[in-house]
DSSP file (Angstrom, degrees, kcal/mol; ACC not computed):
  #  RESIDUE AA STRUCTURE BP1 BP2  ACC     N-H-->O    O-->H-N    N-H-->O    O-->H-N    TCO  KAPPA ALPHA  PHI   PSI    X-CA   Y-CA   Z-CA
    1    1 A M              0   0    0      0, 0.0     2,-0.3     0, 0.0     0, 0.0   0.000 360.0 360.0 360.0 120.2    0.0    0.0    0.1
    2    2 A A        -     0   0    0      1,-0.1     2,-0.3     0, 0.0     0, 0.0  -0.573 360.0-127.0 -76.8 140.3    1.5    3.3   -1.0
    3    3 A Q        -     0   0    0     -2,-0.3     2,-0.3     1,-0.0    -1,-0.1  -0.607  21.2-120.1 -83.8 147.5    1.6    6.1    1.4
    4    4 A E        -     0   0    0     -2,-0.3     2,-0.3     1,-0.1    -1,-0.0  -0.669  30.7-119.9 -85.2 135.7    0.1    9.5    0.5
    5    5 A E        -     0   0    0     -2,-0.3     2,-0.4     1,-0.0    -1,-0.1  -0.606  25.0-152.4 -82.0 137.8    2.7   12.2    0.5
    6    6 A V        -     0   0    0     -2,-0.3     2,-0.5     2,-0.0    -1,-0.0  -0.926   4.5-144.0-113.0 131.9    1.9   15.0    3.0
    7    7 A E        -     0   0    0     -2,-0.4     2,-0.5     2,-0.0    -2,-0.0  -0.851  16.9-158.3 -97.8 128.4    3.2   18.5    2.4
    8    8 A I        -     0   0    0     -2,-0.5     3,-0.1     4,-0.0    -2,-0.0  -0.914  20.0-121.8-112.6 132.0    4.2   20.4    5.6
    9    9 A D     >  -     0   0    0     -2,-0.5     4,-2.2     1,-0.2     3,-0.4  -0.609  18.8-145.2 -73.2 122.8    4.4   24.1    5.9
   10   10 A P  H  > S+     0   0    0      0, 0.0     4,-2.5     0, 0.0     5,-0.2   0.888  98.8  53.0 -58.2 -42.5    8.1   24.9    7.1
   11   11 A M  H  > S+     0   0    0      1,-0.2     4,-1.9     2,-0.2     5,-0.1   0.877 108.7  50.1 -66.5 -32.8    7.0   27.8    9.2
   12   12 A L  H  > S+     0   0    0     -3,-0.4     4,-2.5     2,-0.2    -1,-0.2   0.929 110.1  50.3 -61.4 -48.9    4.4   25.6   11.0
   13   13 A S  H  X S+     0   0    0     -4,-2.2     4,-2.2     1,-0.2    -2,-0.2   0.895 109.3  50.7 -60.6 -43.3    7.1   23.0   11.7
   14   14 A E  H  X S+     0   0    0     -4,-2.5     4,-2.7     2,-0.2    -1,-0.2   0.917 111.4  49.2 -53.5 -49.7    9.5   25.7   13.1
   15   15 A K  H  X S+     0   0    0     -4,-1.9     4,-3.0     1,-0.2     5,-0.2   0.934 110.8  50.5 -61.2 -46.5    6.6   27.0   15.4
   16   16 A I  H  X S+     0   0    0     -4,-2.5     4,-2.0     1,-0.2    -1,-0.2   0.914 112.0  45.3 -65.5 -42.7    5.9   23.5   16.6
   17   17 A V  H  X S+     0   0    0     -4,-2.2     4,-2.4     2,-0.2    -1,-0.2   0.859 113.5  50.5 -62.2 -39.7    9.6   22.8   17.4
   18   18 A E  H  X S+     0   0    0     -4,-2.7     4,-2.8     1,-0.2     5,-0.2   0.954 110.2  49.4 -69.0 -44.4   10.1   26.1   19.2
   19   19 A R  H  X S+     0   0    0     -4,-3.0     4,-1.1     2,-0.2    -2,-0.2   0.893 115.8  41.8 -60.4 -41.3    7.1   25.6   21.3
   20   20 A I  H  X S+     0   0    0     -4,-2.0     4,-1.9    -5,-0.2    -1,-0.2   0.913 115.3  49.9 -66.4 -48.5    8.0   22.1   22.4
   21   21 A L  H  X S+     0   0    0     -4,-2.4     4,-2.7     1,-0.2     5,-0.3   0.933 107.4  54.2 -60.9 -45.6   11.6   23.0   22.9
   22   22 A C  H  X S+     0   0    0     -4,-2.8     4,-1.9     1,-0.2    -1,-0.2   0.817 107.4  51.1 -61.6 -32.1   10.8   26.1   25.0
   23   23 A L  H  X S+     0   0    0     -4,-1.1     4,-2.0    -5,-0.2    -1,-0.2   0.859 110.2  50.1 -70.2 -34.1    8.6   23.9   27.3
   24   24 A I  H  X S+     0   0    0     -4,-1.9     4,-2.2    -3,-0.2    -2,-0.2   0.923 113.8  44.9 -67.2 -47.4   11.6   21.5   27.6
   25   25 A I  H  X S+     0   0    0     -4,-2.7     4,-2.5     1,-0.2     5,-0.2   0.906 111.5  52.7 -67.1 -39.5   14.0   24.4   28.5
   26   26 A N  H  X S+     0   0    0     -4,-1.9     4,-1.8    -5,-0.3    -1,-0.2   0.923 110.7  47.9 -60.8 -44.9   11.6   25.9   30.9
   27   27 A E  H  X S+     0   0    0     -4,-2.0     4,-1.7     2,-0.2    -1,-0.2   0.820 110.9  49.8 -56.7 -39.6   11.3   22.5   32.6
   28   28 A A  H  X S+     0   0    0     -4,-2.2     4,-1.5     2,-0.2    -2,-0.2   0.892 109.5  52.0 -74.8 -38.7   15.1   22.1   32.8
   29   29 A L  H  X S+     0   0    0     -4,-2.5     4,-3.3     1,-0.2    -2,-0.2   0.868 107.1  54.3 -63.1 -34.5   15.4   25.6   34.3
   30   30 A D  H  X S+     0   0    0     -4,-1.8     4,-2.9    -5,-0.2     6,-0.2   0.927 104.5  53.1 -64.4 -43.7   12.8   24.7   36.9
   31   31 A A  H  <>S+     0   0    0     -4,-1.7     5,-2.1     2,-0.2     6,-1.0   0.872 111.9  46.3 -55.7 -40.4   14.9   21.6   37.9
   32   32 A V  H ><5S+     0   0    0     -4,-1.5     3,-2.5     4,-0.2    -2,-0.2   0.966 112.2  50.3 -67.0 -55.0   17.9   24.0   38.4
   33   33 A W  H 3<5S+     0   0    0     -4,-3.3    -2,-0.2     1,-0.3    -1,-0.2   0.890 109.8  50.0 -51.8 -41.0   15.8   26.5   40.3
   34   34 A Q  T 3<5S-     0   0    0     -4,-2.9    -1,-0.3    -5,-0.2    -2,-0.2   0.517 116.0-115.3 -79.0  -3.5   14.4   23.8   42.7
   35   35 A G  T < 5S+     0   0    0     -3,-2.5    -3,-0.2     2,-0.2    -2,-0.1   0.661  78.8 128.0  80.7  12.2   17.9   22.6   43.3
   36   36 A I  S   <S-     0   0    0     -5,-2.1     2,-0.3     1,-0.2    -4,-0.2   0.795  78.3  -8.7 -70.5 -35.4   17.2   19.1   41.7
   37   37 A A        -     0   0    0     -6,-1.0    -2,-0.2    -9,-0.1    -1,-0.2  -0.975  69.7-107.2-161.5 160.0   20.3   19.4   39.4
   38   38 A S     >  -     0   0    0     -2,-0.3     4,-1.6    -3,-0.1     5,-0.2  -0.461  41.5-105.5 -87.9 165.0   22.9   21.6   38.3
   39   39 A P  H  > S+     0   0    0      0, 0.0     4,-2.0     0, 0.0     3,-0.3   0.919 121.3  50.8 -61.2 -40.8   22.7   23.0   34.7
   40   40 A E  H  > S+     0   0    0      1,-0.2     4,-2.4     2,-0.2     5,-0.2   0.931 109.6  48.7 -66.3 -42.2   25.5   20.7   33.6
   41   41 A N  H  > S+     0   0    0      1,-0.2     4,-2.1     2,-0.2    -1,-0.2   0.775 109.6  52.2 -66.8 -23.7   23.8   17.7   35.0
   42   42 A V  H  X S+     0   0    0     -4,-1.6     4,-1.9    -3,-0.3    -1,-0.2   0.899 113.3  44.7 -75.2 -42.9   20.5   18.6   33.3
   43   43 A D  H  X S+     0   0    0     -4,-2.0     4,-2.0     2,-0.2     5,-0.2   0.864 114.7  48.6 -70.7 -38.3   22.3   18.9   30.0
   44   44 A L  H  X>S+     0   0    0     -4,-2.4     4,-2.7     2,-0.2     5,-0.6   0.924 110.4  50.8 -70.6 -43.9   24.3   15.7   30.6
   45   45 A A  H  X5S+     0   0    0     -4,-2.1     4,-2.4     1,-0.2     5,-0.5   0.930 115.9  43.5 -61.9 -41.7   21.1   13.7   31.6
   46   46 A M  H  X5S+     0   0    0     -4,-1.9     6,-2.5     3,-0.2     4,-0.7   0.822 116.7  43.1 -74.9 -30.9   19.3   14.9   28.4
   47   47 A T  H  <5S+     0   0    0     -4,-2.0     4,-0.3     4,-0.2    -2,-0.2   0.908 129.7  28.1 -77.1 -44.0   22.2   14.4   25.9
   48   48 A K  H  <5S+     0   0    0     -4,-2.7    -2,-0.2    -5,-0.2    -3,-0.2   0.840 127.3  41.4 -88.5 -35.4   23.2   11.0   27.3
   49   49 A G  H  <<S+     0   0    0     -4,-2.4    -3,-0.2    -5,-0.6    -2,-0.1   0.872 133.3  19.1 -80.9 -37.7   19.8    9.8   28.7
   50   50 A V  S  < S-     0   0    0     -4,-0.7    -3,-0.2    -5,-0.5    -2,-0.1   0.304 101.0-122.0-120.6   2.6   17.4   10.9   25.9
   51   51 A N        +     0   0    0     -4,-0.3    -4,-0.2    -6,-0.2    -3,-0.1   0.747  47.7 168.3  65.8  24.6   20.1   11.3   23.1
   52   52 A Y        -     0   0    0     -6,-2.5    -1,-0.2     1,-0.1     3,-0.1  -0.392  44.9-123.7 -69.2 154.9   19.4   15.0   22.5
   53   53 A P  S    S+     0   0    0      0, 0.0     2,-0.3     0, 0.0    -1,-0.1   0.751  92.3   1.2 -72.3 -22.2   22.0   16.6   20.3
   54   54 A K  S    S-     0   0    0     -8,-0.1   -10,-0.0    -7,-0.0     0, 0.0  -0.951  89.1 -92.2-152.3 166.9   22.6   19.3   23.1
   55   55 A G     >  -     0   0    0     -2,-0.3     4,-2.1    -3,-0.1   -12,-0.2  -0.267  33.0-114.7 -76.3 162.1   21.1   19.9   26.5
   56   56 A P  H  > S+     0   0    0      0, 0.0     4,-1.6     0, 0.0   -27,-0.1   0.701 115.7  54.2 -75.0 -18.5   18.2   22.1   27.1
   57   57 A I  H  > S+     0   0    0    -18,-0.2     4,-2.0     2,-0.2     5,-0.2   0.921 110.6  46.7 -79.6 -45.0   20.2   24.7   29.1
   58   58 A Q  H  > S+     0   0    0      1,-0.2     4,-2.3     2,-0.2     5,-0.1   0.890 112.4  51.9 -62.5 -40.6   22.7   24.9   26.2
   59   59 A W  H  X S+     0   0    0     -4,-2.1     4,-2.8     1,-0.2     5,-0.2   0.896 108.3  50.6 -56.4 -47.1   19.7   25.3   23.8
   60   60 A G  H  X S+     0   0    0     -4,-1.6     4,-1.8     2,-0.2     8,-0.2   0.820 107.8  50.8 -64.0 -38.1   18.2   28.0   25.8
   61   61 A R  H  < S+     0   0    0     -4,-2.0    -1,-0.2     2,-0.2    -2,-0.2   0.907 114.6  46.9 -68.6 -42.0   21.5   30.0   26.0
   62   62 A E  H  < S+     0   0    0     -4,-2.3    -2,-0.2    -5,-0.2    -3,-0.2   0.913 114.7  43.6 -60.4 -45.0   21.7   29.6   22.1
   63   63 A M  H  < S-     0   0    0     -4,-2.8    -1,-0.2    -5,-0.1    -2,-0.2   0.919 119.1-115.8 -72.1 -39.5   18.1   30.6   21.4
   64   64 A G    >X  -     0   0    0     -4,-1.8     4,-2.2    -5,-0.2     3,-0.5   0.174  11.5-108.4 109.2 132.5   18.4   33.4   23.9
   65   65 A W  H 3> S+     0   0    0      1,-0.3     4,-2.2     2,-0.2    29,-0.2   0.770 117.7  59.9 -64.5 -19.5   16.4   33.6   27.1
   66   66 A D  H 3> S+     0   0    0      2,-0.2     4,-2.6     1,-0.2    -1,-0.3   0.897 105.9  46.9 -72.1 -38.3   14.3   36.4   25.7
   67   67 A Q  H <> S+     0   0    0     -3,-0.5     4,-2.1     2,-0.2    -2,-0.2   0.890 113.5  47.0 -70.5 -41.7   13.1   34.2   22.9
   68   68 A V  H  X S+     0   0    0     -4,-2.2     4,-2.4    -8,-0.2     5,-0.2   0.972 115.8  47.6 -63.0 -49.3   12.3   31.3   25.2
   69   69 A L  H  X S+     0   0    0     -4,-2.2     4,-2.8    -5,-0.2    -2,-0.2   0.951 111.3  49.4 -50.3 -55.6   10.5   33.7   27.6
   70   70 A G  H  X S+     0   0    0     -4,-2.6     4,-2.4     1,-0.2    -1,-0.2   0.881 111.1  48.9 -61.2 -38.7    8.6   35.4   24.8
   71   71 A T  H  X S+     0   0    0     -4,-2.1     4,-2.5     1,-0.2    -1,-0.2   0.960 112.9  47.6 -67.9 -44.6    7.4   32.1   23.3
   72   72 A L  H  X S+     0   0    0     -4,-2.4     4,-2.9     2,-0.2    -2,-0.2   0.877 110.6  51.6 -61.1 -42.4    6.2   30.8   26.6
   73   73 A K  H  X S+     0   0    0     -4,-2.8     4,-2.9    -5,-0.2    -1,-0.2   0.929 110.9  48.3 -58.7 -49.1    4.4   34.0   27.4
   74   74 A R  H  X S+     0   0    0     -4,-2.4     4,-2.6    -5,-0.2    -2,-0.2   0.926 113.9  45.7 -56.4 -45.4    2.6   33.9   24.0
   75   75 A C  H  X>S+     0   0    0     -4,-2.5     4,-3.5     2,-0.2     5,-0.6   0.921 112.5  50.1 -67.3 -40.4    1.6   30.3   24.5
   76   76 A H  H  X5S+     0   0    0     -4,-2.9     4,-1.8     8,-0.4    -1,-0.2   0.918 115.3  44.6 -65.8 -39.5    0.5   31.0   28.1
   77   77 A K  H  <5S+     0   0    0     -4,-2.9    -1,-0.2    -5,-0.2    -2,-0.2   0.940 118.8  42.5 -63.1 -45.1   -1.6   34.0   27.0
   78   78 A H  H  <5S+     0   0    0     -4,-2.6    -2,-0.2    -5,-0.2    -3,-0.2   0.951 128.9  25.5 -71.7 -51.6   -3.1   32.1   24.0
   79   79 A Y  H  <5S-     0   0    0     -4,-3.5    -3,-0.2    -5,-0.2    -1,-0.2   0.739  85.4-141.8 -83.5 -28.8   -3.8   28.7   25.7
   80   80 A G     << +     0   0    0     -4,-1.8     2,-0.5    -5,-0.6    -4,-0.2   0.704  50.9 146.5  66.0  20.2   -4.2   29.8   29.3
   81   81 A D    >   -     0   0    0     -6,-0.4     3,-1.9     1,-0.1    -1,-0.2  -0.783  50.5-143.4 -96.3 129.4   -2.4   26.6   30.3
   82   82 A D  G >  S+     0   0    0     -2,-0.5     3,-2.4     1,-0.3    -1,-0.1   0.749  95.1  75.0 -61.4 -27.0   -0.1   26.8   33.4
   83   83 A R  G 3  S+     0   0    0      1,-0.3    -1,-0.3    -7,-0.0    -7,-0.1   0.705  94.8  52.9 -65.0 -15.4    2.4   24.4   31.8
   84   84 A Y  G <  S+     0   0    0     -3,-1.9    -8,-0.4    -9,-0.1    -1,-0.3   0.419  79.4 117.9 -95.3   2.0    3.5   27.5   29.6
   85   85 A R  S <  S-     0   0    0     -3,-2.4   -12,-0.1    -4,-0.1    -3,-0.0  -0.570  73.3-115.8 -74.3 124.3    4.0   29.7   32.7
   86   86 A P        -     0   0    0      0, 0.0    -1,-0.1     0, 0.0    -2,-0.1  -0.285  25.7-113.9 -67.3 140.1    7.7   30.7   32.7
   87   87 A C     >  -     0   0    0      1,-0.1     4,-1.8     4,-0.0     5,-0.2  -0.366  24.9-117.1 -69.2 149.0    9.8   29.4   35.6
   88   88 A P  H  > S+     0   0    0      0, 0.0     4,-1.9     0, 0.0    -1,-0.1   0.840 116.6  57.8 -54.0 -38.7   11.2   32.3   37.9
   89   89 A L  H  > S+     0   0    0      1,-0.2     4,-3.0     2,-0.2     5,-0.3   0.940 104.5  51.2 -66.2 -48.8   14.7   31.3   37.0
   90   90 A L  H  > S+     0   0    0      1,-0.2     4,-2.0     2,-0.2    -1,-0.2   0.890 110.7  48.9 -48.4 -49.2   13.9   32.0   33.2
   91   91 A R  H  X S+     0   0    0     -4,-1.8     4,-0.6     1,-0.2    -1,-0.2   0.883 112.5  48.3 -68.8 -35.5   12.5   35.4   34.1
   92   92 A H  H ><>S+     0   0    0     -4,-1.9     3,-0.8     2,-0.2     5,-0.7   0.894 109.1  51.1 -66.6 -44.9   15.5   36.2   36.1
   93   93 A L  H ><5S+     0   0    0     -4,-3.0     3,-1.2     1,-0.2     5,-0.3   0.844 103.7  61.8 -61.0 -34.0   17.9   35.1   33.5
   94   94 A N  H 3<5S+     0   0    0     -4,-2.0    -1,-0.2    -5,-0.3    -2,-0.2   0.712  89.6  68.0 -61.2 -22.4   16.1   37.3   31.1
   95   95 A T  T <<5S-     0   0    0     -3,-0.8    -1,-0.2    -4,-0.6    -2,-0.2   0.751 102.6-130.0 -66.2 -26.6   16.8   40.4   33.0
   96   96 A G  T < 5S+     0   0    0     -3,-1.2    -3,-0.1    -4,-0.4    -2,-0.1   0.447  83.7 106.2  80.8   6.5   20.5   40.0   32.1
   97   97 A N  S   <S+     0   0    0     -5,-0.7     2,-0.3     1,-0.0    -4,-0.1   0.368  81.1  34.9 -96.6   6.2   21.5   40.5   35.7
   98   98 A A        -     0   0    0     -5,-0.3     2,-0.3    -6,-0.3    -2,-0.2  -0.984  58.3-174.7-152.0 160.0   22.4   36.7   36.1
   99   99 A E        -     0   0    0     -2,-0.3     7,-2.4    -3,-0.0     2,-0.5  -0.957  36.2-101.1-150.8 157.5   23.8   33.8   34.2
  100  100 A L  B     -A  105   0A   0     -2,-0.3     5,-0.3     5,-0.2     3,-0.1  -0.757  44.0-178.6 -84.2 119.4   24.2   30.2   34.9
  101  101 A G        -     0   0    0      3,-3.0     2,-1.2    -2,-0.5    -1,-0.1  -0.044  48.7 -35.7-104.6-150.8   27.7   29.3   35.9
  102  102 A E  S    S-     0   0    0      1,-0.3    -1,-0.1   -63,-0.1     3,-0.1  -0.537 123.7 -31.2 -72.7  97.3   29.4   26.1   36.8
  103  103 A G  S    S+     0   0    0     -2,-1.2     2,-0.3     1,-0.1    -1,-0.3   0.320 130.4  53.5  82.5 -12.0   26.8   24.2   38.6
  104  104 A Q  S    S-     0   0    0    -66,-0.1    -3,-3.0    -5,-0.0     2,-0.3  -0.864  87.5 -88.8-146.8 171.9   25.1   27.3   40.0
  105  105 A L  B     -A  100   0A   0     -2,-0.3    -5,-0.2    -5,-0.3    -3,-0.0  -0.720  36.8-134.1 -79.3 136.3   23.5   30.7   39.5
  106  106 A T  S    S+     0   0    0     -7,-2.4     2,-0.2    -2,-0.3    -6,-0.1   0.353  85.7  42.2 -86.6  10.1   26.2   33.5   39.6
  107  107 A D  S    S-     0   0    0     -8,-0.1     2,-1.3     2,-0.0    -2,-0.2  -0.811 100.2 -91.8-128.6-178.4   24.1   35.7   41.8
  108  108 A N        -     0   0    0     -2,-0.2     2,-0.3     2,-0.0    -2,-0.1  -0.469  49.1-179.0 -91.6  67.6   22.0   35.1   44.8
  109  109 A F        +     0   0    0     -2,-1.3     2,-0.4     2,-0.0    -4,-0.1  -0.473   5.2 170.5 -70.1 124.9   18.6   34.6   43.2
  110  110 A M              0   0    0     -2,-0.3    -2,-0.0     1,-0.1    -1,-0.0  -0.976 360.0 360.0-136.1 143.0   15.8   34.0   45.7
  111  111 A V              0   0    0     -2,-0.4    -1,-0.1     0, 0.0    -2,-0.0   0.336 360.0 360.0-111.3 360.0   12.2   33.9   44.9
């Protein structure tokens, strides 16, 4: 039985990937914020355990915290679903007053 060819809009594909990736990045930052793991351990777990090409913290840095935050805010506003609520650490990183260092945050971030 021949499969029917499906054409996918490239812009839609990018938005789907961005939406899902931003959720993963937000969840990874939440694990760091709660003290569950260091940024390096989160990335290591995802690259070795799930075979991602790079960890979510690294991806977030490369995308830019502002883009991750903006995507989550838009999704949260549109869908009203709390899973899109940005982690406090993401909001803090987006201010430019902090960066993730070796295993910790480089300032005394407290919520």
